[in-house]
N, CA, C and O atoms as a Tinker XYZ file with bonds, in Angstrom:
   348  protein
     1  N     14.579000   -3.196000    6.960000    73     2
     2  CA    13.291000   -2.627000    7.246000    64     1     3
     3  C     13.204000   -2.343000    8.742000    63     2     4     5
     4  O     13.539000   -3.196000    9.564000    81     3
     5  N     12.755000   -1.153000    9.084000    73     3     6
     6  CA    12.647000   -0.775000   10.490000    64     5     7
     7  C     11.443000   -1.451000   11.144000    63     6     8     9
     8  O     10.529000   -1.910000   10.459000    81     7
     9  N     11.453000   -1.506000   12.468000    73     7    10
    10  CA    10.315000   -2.068000   13.197000    64     9    11
    11  C      9.049000   -1.262000   12.956000    63    10    12    13
    12  O      7.964000   -1.831000   12.837000    81    11
    13  N      9.178000    0.060000   12.883000    73    11    14
    14  CA     8.007000    0.916000   12.651000    64    13    15
    15  C      7.393000    0.619000   11.285000    63    14    16    17
    16  O      6.172000    0.547000   11.152000    81    15
    17  N      8.223000    0.449000   10.297000    73    15    18
    18  CA     7.725000    0.150000    8.954000    64    17    19
    19  C      7.097000   -1.237000    8.918000    63    18    20    21
    20  O      6.032000   -1.418000    8.327000    81    19
    21  N      7.732000   -2.200000    9.530000    73    19    22
    22  CA     7.187000   -3.562000    9.577000    64    21    23
    23  C      5.810000   -3.557000   10.248000    63    22    24    25
    24  O      4.885000   -4.216000    9.773000    81    23
    25  N      5.677000   -2.818000   11.346000    73    23    26
    26  CA     4.398000   -2.746000   12.059000    64    25    27
    27  C      3.342000   -2.076000   11.175000    63    26    28    29
    28  O      2.197000   -2.524000   11.122000    81    27
    29  N      3.729000   -1.007000   10.487000    73    27    30
    30  CA     2.812000   -0.300000    9.589000    64    29    31
    31  C      2.299000   -1.250000    8.497000    63    30    32    33
    32  O      1.108000   -1.261000    8.185000    81    31
    33  N      3.193000   -2.028000    7.933000    73    31    34
    34  CA     2.818000   -2.968000    6.877000    64    33    35
    35  C      1.841000   -4.007000    7.416000    63    34    36    37
    36  O      0.844000   -4.315000    6.762000    81    35
    37  N      2.110000   -4.540000    8.581000    73    35    38
    38  CA     1.234000   -5.555000    9.170000    64    37    39
    39  C     -0.157000   -4.996000    9.452000    63    38    40    41
    40  O     -1.161000   -5.641000    9.152000    81    39
    41  N     -0.215000   -3.800000   10.029000    73    39    42
    42  CA    -1.502000   -3.158000   10.325000    64    41    43
    43  C     -2.274000   -2.918000    9.032000    63    42    44    45
    44  O     -3.469000   -3.204000    8.952000    81    43
    45  N     -1.590000   -2.395000    8.030000    73    43    46
    46  CA    -2.242000   -2.080000    6.758000    64    45    47
    47  C     -2.727000   -3.332000    6.041000    63    46    48    49
    48  O     -3.825000   -3.340000    5.484000    81    47
    49  N     -1.934000   -4.372000    6.049000    73    47    50
    50  CA    -2.315000   -5.602000    5.355000    64    49    51
    51  C     -3.547000   -6.230000    5.994000    63    50    52    53
    52  O     -4.454000   -6.676000    5.292000    81    51
    53  N     -3.580000   -6.267000    7.318000    73    51    54
    54  CA    -4.740000   -6.824000    8.018000    64    53    55
    55  C     -5.999000   -6.007000    7.713000    63    54    56    57
    56  O     -7.056000   -6.571000    7.427000    81    55
    57  N     -5.883000   -4.697000    7.774000    73    55    58
    58  CA    -7.025000   -3.823000    7.485000    64    57    59
    59  C     -7.471000   -3.981000    6.036000    63    58    60    61
    60  O     -8.667000   -3.981000    5.746000    81    59
    61  N     -6.513000   -4.116000    5.134000    73    59    62
    62  CA    -6.839000   -4.277000    3.723000    64    61    63
    63  C     -7.625000   -5.571000    3.506000    63    62    64    65
    64  O     -8.629000   -5.567000    2.793000    81    63
    65  N     -7.190000   -6.661000    4.103000    73    63    66
    66  CA    -7.895000   -7.932000    3.970000    64    65    67
    67  C     -9.337000   -7.821000    4.447000    63    66    68    69
    68  O    -10.238000   -8.405000    3.846000    81    67
    69  N     -9.556000   -7.083000    5.510000    73    67    70
    70  CA   -10.907000   -6.906000    6.050000    64    69    71
    71  C    -11.781000   -6.065000    5.122000    63    70    72    73
    72  O    -12.978000   -6.321000    4.997000    81    71
    73  N    -11.196000   -5.073000    4.477000    73    71    74
    74  CA   -11.951000   -4.166000    3.594000    64    73    75
    75  C    -12.130000   -4.712000    2.179000    63    74    76    77
    76  O    -12.998000   -4.248000    1.439000    81    75
    77  N    -11.322000   -5.684000    1.804000    73    75    78
    78  CA   -11.298000   -6.164000    0.424000    64    77    79
    79  C    -12.674000   -6.514000   -0.147000    63    78    80    81
    80  O    -12.977000   -6.080000   -1.259000    81    79
    81  N    -13.513000   -7.266000    0.545000    73    79    82
    82  CA   -14.813000   -7.608000   -0.050000    64    81    83
    83  C    -15.649000   -6.379000   -0.430000    63    82    84    85
    84  O    -16.387000   -6.418000   -1.414000    81    83
    85  N    -15.540000   -5.311000    0.326000    73    83    86
    86  CA   -16.361000   -4.127000    0.059000    64    85    87
    87  C    -15.774000   -3.204000   -1.010000    63    86    88    89
    88  O    -16.491000   -2.349000   -1.530000    81    87
    89  N    -14.505000   -3.351000   -1.349000    73    87    90
    90  CA   -13.886000   -2.465000   -2.344000    64    89    91
    91  C    -13.567000   -3.160000   -3.657000    63    90    92    93
    92  O    -13.258000   -2.498000   -4.649000    81    91
    93  N    -13.637000   -4.476000   -3.675000    73    91    94
    94  CA   -13.189000   -5.241000   -4.833000    64    93    95
    95  C    -13.934000   -4.875000   -6.111000    63    94    96    97
    96  O    -13.300000   -4.650000   -7.142000    81    95
    97  N    -15.243000   -4.811000   -6.070000    73    95    98
    98  CA   -16.023000   -4.533000   -7.288000    64    97    99
    99  C    -15.708000   -3.159000   -7.872000    63    98   100   101
   100  O    -15.650000   -3.003000   -9.092000    81    99
   101  N    -15.509000   -2.184000   -7.028000    73    99   102
   102  CA   -15.287000   -0.812000   -7.485000    64   101   103
   103  C    -13.834000   -0.535000   -7.870000    63   102   104   105
   104  O    -13.575000    0.198000   -8.825000    81   103
   105  N    -12.887000   -1.116000   -7.132000    73   103   106
   106  CA   -11.479000   -0.751000   -7.305000    64   105   107
   107  C    -10.580000   -1.898000   -7.784000    63   106   108   109
   108  O     -9.359000   -1.815000   -7.655000    81   107
   109  N    -11.160000   -2.948000   -8.327000    73   107   110
   110  CA   -10.377000   -4.097000   -8.813000    64   109   111
   111  C     -9.270000   -3.637000   -9.770000    63   110   112   113
   112  O     -9.522000   -2.875000  -10.704000    81   111
   113  N     -8.041000   -4.109000   -9.524000    73   111   114
   114  CA    -6.910000   -3.775000  -10.371000    64   113   115
   115  C     -6.213000   -2.474000  -10.015000    63   114   116   117
   116  O     -5.158000   -2.164000  -10.569000    81   115
   117  N     -6.788000   -1.713000   -9.101000    73   115   118
   118  CA    -6.157000   -0.469000   -8.639000    64   117   119
   119  C     -5.178000   -0.808000   -7.510000    63   118   120   121
   120  O     -5.091000   -1.949000   -7.057000    81   119
   121  N     -4.460000    0.203000   -7.079000    73   119   122
   122  CA    -3.501000    0.048000   -5.993000    64   121   123
   123  C     -3.878000    1.007000   -4.870000    63   122   124   125
   124  O     -4.031000    2.209000   -5.085000    81   123
   125  N     -4.024000    0.454000   -3.672000    73   123   126
   126  CA    -4.399000    1.237000   -2.497000    64   125   127
   127  C     -3.149000    1.724000   -1.771000    63   126   128   129
   128  O     -2.265000    0.936000   -1.434000    81   127
   129  N     -3.089000    3.017000   -1.538000    73   127   130
   130  CA    -2.056000    3.606000   -0.677000    64   129   131
   131  C     -2.619000    3.571000    0.728000    63   130   132   133
   132  O     -3.707000    4.091000    0.973000    81   131
   133  N     -1.885000    2.959000    1.665000    73   131   134
   134  CA    -2.402000    2.763000    3.010000    64   133   135
   135  C     -1.477000    3.326000    4.083000    63   134   136   137
   136  O     -0.254000    3.356000    3.951000    81   135
   137  N     -2.134000    3.768000    5.152000    73   135   138
   138  CA    -1.401000    4.296000    6.315000    64   137   139
   139  C     -2.278000    4.100000    7.544000    63   138   140   141
   140  O     -3.469000    4.409000    7.508000    81   139
   141  N     -1.711000    3.594000    8.622000    73   139   142
   142  CA    -2.405000    3.422000    9.898000    64   141   143
   143  C     -3.708000    2.631000    9.773000    63   142   144   145
   144  O     -4.692000    2.934000   10.449000    81   143
   145  N     -3.710000    1.617000    8.907000    73   143   146
   146  CA    -4.873000    0.758000    8.767000    64   145   147
   147  C     -6.012000    1.349000    7.972000    63   146   148   149
   148  O     -7.129000    0.832000    8.007000    81   147
   149  N     -5.748000    2.422000    7.259000    73   147   150
   150  CA    -6.810000    3.011000    6.436000    64   149   151
   151  C     -6.300000    3.236000    5.019000    63   150   152   153
   152  O     -5.104000    3.416000    4.789000    81   151
   153  N     -7.220000    3.220000    4.095000    73   151   154
   154  CA    -6.879000    3.470000    2.702000    64   153   155
   155  C     -6.898000    4.976000    2.478000    63   154   156   157
   156  O     -7.914000    5.635000    2.699000    81   155
   157  N     -5.778000    5.506000    2.044000    73   155   158
   158  CA    -5.645000    6.943000    1.798000    64   157   159
   159  C     -6.267000    7.296000    0.443000    63   158   160   161
   160  O     -7.013000    8.268000    0.321000    81   159
   161  N     -5.940000    6.479000   -0.578000    73   159   162
   162  CA    -6.458000    6.722000   -1.929000    64   161   163
   163  C     -6.143000    5.514000   -2.799000    63   162   164   165
   164  O     -5.369000    4.638000   -2.413000    81   163
   165  N     -6.754000    5.483000   -3.978000    73   163   166
   166  CA    -6.512000    4.422000   -4.954000    64   165   167
   167  C     -5.816000    5.017000   -6.172000    63   166   168   169
   168  O     -6.067000    6.163000   -6.546000    81   167
   169  N     -4.933000    4.220000   -6.790000    73   167   170
   170  CA    -4.157000    4.668000   -7.946000    64   169   171
   171  C     -4.186000    3.604000   -9.035000    63   170   172   173
   172  O     -4.413000    2.426000   -8.762000    81   171
   173  N     -3.956000    4.033000  -10.271000    73   171   174
   174  CA    -3.959000    3.114000  -11.406000    64   173   175
   175  C     -2.749000    2.197000  -11.429000    63   174   176   177
   176  O     -2.839000    1.063000  -11.901000    81   175
   177  N     -1.619000    2.674000  -10.924000    73   175   178
   178  CA    -0.404000    1.864000  -10.922000    64   177   179
   179  C      0.235000    1.863000   -9.537000    63   178   180   181
   180  O      0.035000    2.779000   -8.739000    81   179
   181  N      1.006000    0.815000   -9.275000    73   179   182
   182  CA     1.744000    0.740000   -8.013000    64   181   183
   183  C      2.741000    1.886000   -7.930000    63   182   184   185
   184  O      2.969000    2.445000   -6.857000    81   183
   185  N      3.327000    2.227000   -9.054000    73   183   186
   186  CA     4.308000    3.323000   -9.090000    64   185   187
   187  C      3.662000    4.644000   -8.667000    63   186   188   189
   188  O      4.243000    5.400000   -7.888000    81   187
   189  N      2.462000    4.919000   -9.180000    73   187   190
   190  CA     1.765000    6.154000   -8.810000    64   189   191
   191  C      1.455000    6.179000   -7.313000    63   190   192   193
   192  O      1.604000    7.214000   -6.664000    81   191
   193  N      1.025000    5.047000   -6.769000    73   191   194
   194  CA     0.729000    4.974000   -5.337000    64   193   195
   195  C      2.003000    5.187000   -4.513000    63   194   196   197
   196  O      1.985000    5.879000   -3.495000    81   195
   197  N      3.096000    4.590000   -4.961000    73   195   198
   198  CA     4.370000    4.724000   -4.266000    64   197   199
   199  C      4.859000    6.175000   -4.272000    63   198   200   201
   200  O      5.297000    6.690000   -3.243000    81   199
   201  N      4.783000    6.818000   -5.408000    73   199   202
   202  CA     5.216000    8.217000   -5.519000    64   201   203
   203  C      4.362000    9.109000   -4.622000    63   202   204   205
   204  O      4.882000    9.994000   -3.944000    81   203
   205  N      3.052000    8.874000   -4.620000    73   203   206
   206  CA     2.165000    9.657000   -3.751000    64   205   207
   207  C      2.512000    9.429000   -2.281000    63   206   208   209
   208  O      2.559000   10.376000   -1.496000    81   207
   209  N      2.753000    8.179000   -1.913000    73   207   210
   210  CA     3.117000    7.874000   -0.531000    64   209   211
   211  C      4.405000    8.555000   -0.114000    63   210   212   213
   212  O      4.498000    9.090000    0.991000    81   211
   213  N      5.400000    8.540000   -0.991000    73   211   214
   214  CA     6.671000    9.212000   -0.694000    64   213   215
   215  C      6.463000   10.712000   -0.482000    63   214   216   217
   216  O      7.117000   11.322000    0.364000    81   215
   217  N      5.552000   11.299000   -1.252000    73   215   218
   218  CA     5.285000   12.730000   -1.151000    64   217   219
   219  C      4.430000   13.071000    0.076000    63   218   220   221
   220  O      4.748000   13.994000    0.826000    81   219
   221  N      3.362000   12.332000    0.267000    73   219   222
   222  CA     2.433000   12.612000    1.372000    64   221   223
   223  C      3.083000   12.342000    2.729000    63   222   224   225
   224  O      2.907000   13.114000    3.672000    81   223
   225  N      3.829000   11.249000    2.823000    73   223   226
   226  CA     4.414000   10.842000    4.099000    64   225   227
   227  C      5.925000   11.032000    4.097000    63   226   228   229
   228  O      6.676000   10.170000    4.554000    81   227
   229  N      6.355000   12.176000    3.574000    73   227   230
   230  CA     7.785000   12.431000    3.414000    64   229   231
   231  C      8.550000   12.503000    4.736000    63   230   232   233
   232  O      9.759000   12.273000    4.763000    81   231
   233  N      7.859000   12.817000    5.826000    73   231   234
   234  CA     8.558000   12.937000    7.107000    64   233   235
   235  C      9.047000   11.604000    7.655000    63   234   236   237
   236  O     10.152000   11.518000    8.189000    81   235
   237  N      8.221000   10.554000    7.524000    73   235   238
   238  CA     8.634000    9.265000    8.096000    64   237   239
   239  C      8.576000    8.096000    7.107000    63   238   240   241
   240  O      9.072000    7.012000    7.413000    81   239
   241  N      7.981000    8.300000    5.930000    73   239   242
   242  CA     7.917000    7.273000    4.889000    64   241   243
   243  C      7.206000    5.992000    5.349000    63   242   244   245
   244  O      7.503000    4.907000    4.850000    81   243
   245  N      6.276000    6.117000    6.293000    73   243   246
   246  CA     5.552000    4.949000    6.794000    64   245   247
   247  C      4.224000    4.808000    6.063000    63   246   248   249
   248  O      3.248000    5.478000    6.399000    81   247
   249  N      4.193000    3.943000    5.071000    73   247   250
   250  CA     2.991000    3.647000    4.303000    64   249   251
   251  C      3.209000    2.330000    3.591000    63   250   252   253
   252  O      4.320000    1.800000    3.574000    81   251
   253  N      2.150000    1.804000    3.005000    73   251   254
   254  CA     2.294000    0.609000    2.181000    64   253   255
   255  C      1.332000    0.703000    1.009000    63   254   256   257
   256  O      0.412000    1.521000    0.997000    81   255
   257  N      1.569000   -0.157000    0.021000    73   255   258
   258  CA     0.770000   -0.184000   -1.196000    64   257   259
   259  C      0.243000   -1.601000   -1.364000    63   258   260   261
   260  O      0.986000   -2.569000   -1.202000    81   259
   261  N     -1.039000   -1.720000   -1.688000    73   259   262
   262  CA    -1.653000   -3.036000   -1.845000    64   261   263
   263  C     -2.517000   -3.057000   -3.094000    63   262   264   265
   264  O     -3.337000   -2.160000   -3.287000    81   263
   265  N     -2.354000   -4.059000   -3.943000    73   263   266
   266  CA    -3.171000   -4.202000   -5.139000    64   265   267
   267  C     -4.527000   -4.791000   -4.776000    63   266   268   269
   268  O     -4.619000   -5.724000   -3.978000    81   267
   269  N     -5.578000   -4.235000   -5.372000    73   267   270
   270  CA    -6.933000   -4.707000   -5.129000    64   269   271
   271  C     -7.217000   -5.862000   -6.091000    63   270   272   273
   272  O     -7.568000   -5.651000   -7.252000    81   271
   273  N     -7.060000   -7.073000   -5.590000    73   271   274
   274  CA    -7.324000   -8.300000   -6.339000    64   273   275
   275  C     -8.030000   -9.284000   -5.407000    63   274   276   277
   276  O     -8.039000   -9.102000   -4.189000    81   275
   277  N     -8.625000  -10.335000   -5.994000    73   275   278
   278  CA    -9.399000  -11.303000   -5.208000    64   277   279
   279  C     -8.623000  -11.876000   -4.037000    63   278   280   281
   280  O     -9.144000  -11.957000   -2.925000    81   279
   281  N     -7.401000  -12.269000   -4.275000    73   279   282
   282  CA    -6.556000  -12.824000   -3.229000    64   281   283
   283  C     -5.456000  -11.821000   -2.929000    63   282   284   285
   284  O     -4.540000  -11.659000   -3.736000    81   283
   285  N     -5.522000  -11.141000   -1.787000    73   283   286
   286  CA    -4.511000  -10.129000   -1.496000    64   285   287
   287  C     -3.115000  -10.727000   -1.443000    63   286   288   289
   288  O     -2.904000  -11.824000   -0.925000    81   287
   289  N     -2.184000   -9.987000   -1.985000    73   287   290
   290  CA    -0.784000  -10.375000   -1.978000    64   289   291
   291  C     -0.046000   -9.375000   -1.104000    63   290   292   293
   292  O     -0.151000   -8.165000   -1.308000    81   291
   293  N      0.689000   -9.875000   -0.143000    73   291   294
   294  CA     1.433000   -8.978000    0.746000    64   293   295
   295  C      2.594000   -8.375000   -0.029000    63   294   296   297
   296  O      3.630000   -9.013000   -0.215000    81   295
   297  N      2.406000   -7.127000   -0.484000    73   295   298
   298  CA     3.452000   -6.421000   -1.208000    64   297   299
   299  C      4.423000   -5.738000   -0.260000    63   298   300   301
   300  O      5.389000   -5.112000   -0.695000    81   299
   301  N      4.163000   -5.861000    1.041000    73   299   302
   302  CA     5.015000   -5.190000    2.007000    64   301   303
   303  C      4.994000   -3.699000    1.733000    63   302   304   305
   304  O      3.949000   -3.120000    1.437000    81   303
   305  N      6.117000   -3.111000    1.833000    73   303   306
   306  CA     6.227000   -1.673000    1.601000    64   305   307
   307  C      6.110000   -1.345000    0.128000    63   306   308   309
   308  O      5.915000   -0.189000   -0.247000    81   307
   309  N      6.231000   -2.386000   -0.722000    73   307   310
   310  CA     6.227000   -2.284000   -2.169000    64   309   311
   311  C      7.652000   -2.155000   -2.666000    63   310   312   313
   312  O      7.900000   -2.296000   -3.863000    81   311
   313  N      8.585000   -1.893000   -1.782000    73   311   314
   314  CA     9.975000   -1.770000   -2.208000    64   313   315
   315  C     10.514000   -3.100000   -2.713000    63   314   316   317
   316  O     11.456000   -3.125000   -3.505000    81   315
   317  N      9.935000   -4.190000   -2.271000    73   315   318
   318  CA    10.388000   -5.500000   -2.743000    64   317   319
   319  C     10.122000   -5.670000   -4.233000    63   318   320   321
   320  O     10.829000   -6.416000   -4.910000    81   319
   321  N      9.114000   -4.987000   -4.740000    73   319   322
   322  CA     8.754000   -5.117000   -6.148000    64   321   323
   323  C      9.428000   -4.068000   -7.019000    63   322   324   325
   324  O      9.281000   -4.088000   -8.241000    81   323
   325  N     10.159000   -3.162000   -6.408000    73   323   326
   326  CA    10.769000   -2.063000   -7.134000    64   325   327
   327  C     12.296000   -2.167000   -7.042000    63   326   328   329
   328  O     12.834000   -2.571000   -6.011000    81   327
   329  N     12.980000   -1.805000   -8.116000    73   327   330
   330  CA    14.436000   -1.743000   -8.011000    64   329   331
   331  C     14.837000   -0.644000   -7.035000    63   330   332   333
   332  O     14.099000    0.326000   -6.861000    81   331
   333  N     15.973000   -0.781000   -6.410000    73   331   334
   334  CA    16.453000    0.211000   -5.452000    64   333   335
   335  C     17.024000    1.412000   -6.177000    63   334   336   337
   336  O     18.238000    1.534000   -6.336000    81   335
   337  N     16.142000    2.300000   -6.618000    73   335   338
   338  CA    16.567000    3.510000   -7.310000    64   337   339
   339  C     15.508000    4.574000   -7.132000    63   338   340   341
   340  O     14.383000    4.280000   -6.729000    81   339
   341  N     15.861000    5.786000   -7.426000    73   339   342
   342  CA    14.910000    6.885000   -7.344000    64   341   343
   343  C     13.909000    6.775000   -8.476000    63   342   344   345
   344  O     14.270000    6.436000   -9.603000    81   343
   345  N     12.675000    7.058000   -8.182000    73   343   346
   346  CA    11.625000    7.019000   -9.204000    64   345   347
   347  C     11.317000    8.425000   -9.663000    63   346   348
   348  O     10.459000    8.619000  -10.524000    81   347
């Protein structure tokens, strides 16, 4: 993992934790696509969020995916939860 990606994940995770109380009721169980500390959009599956992130941020691939649940889980880039293959 590059330093830029690691920094992006840290920024996004912190921002997500701060926003969680205000989005939980509306987006519980969805997956947030995040970039630069902001939520870009919500998706029904982690896979959908990942595919959108790969497409939207194709130049540098700097984004992260976070599930909207009561206790946030650091999914990192989300690649840890996915096999290393093309989707």
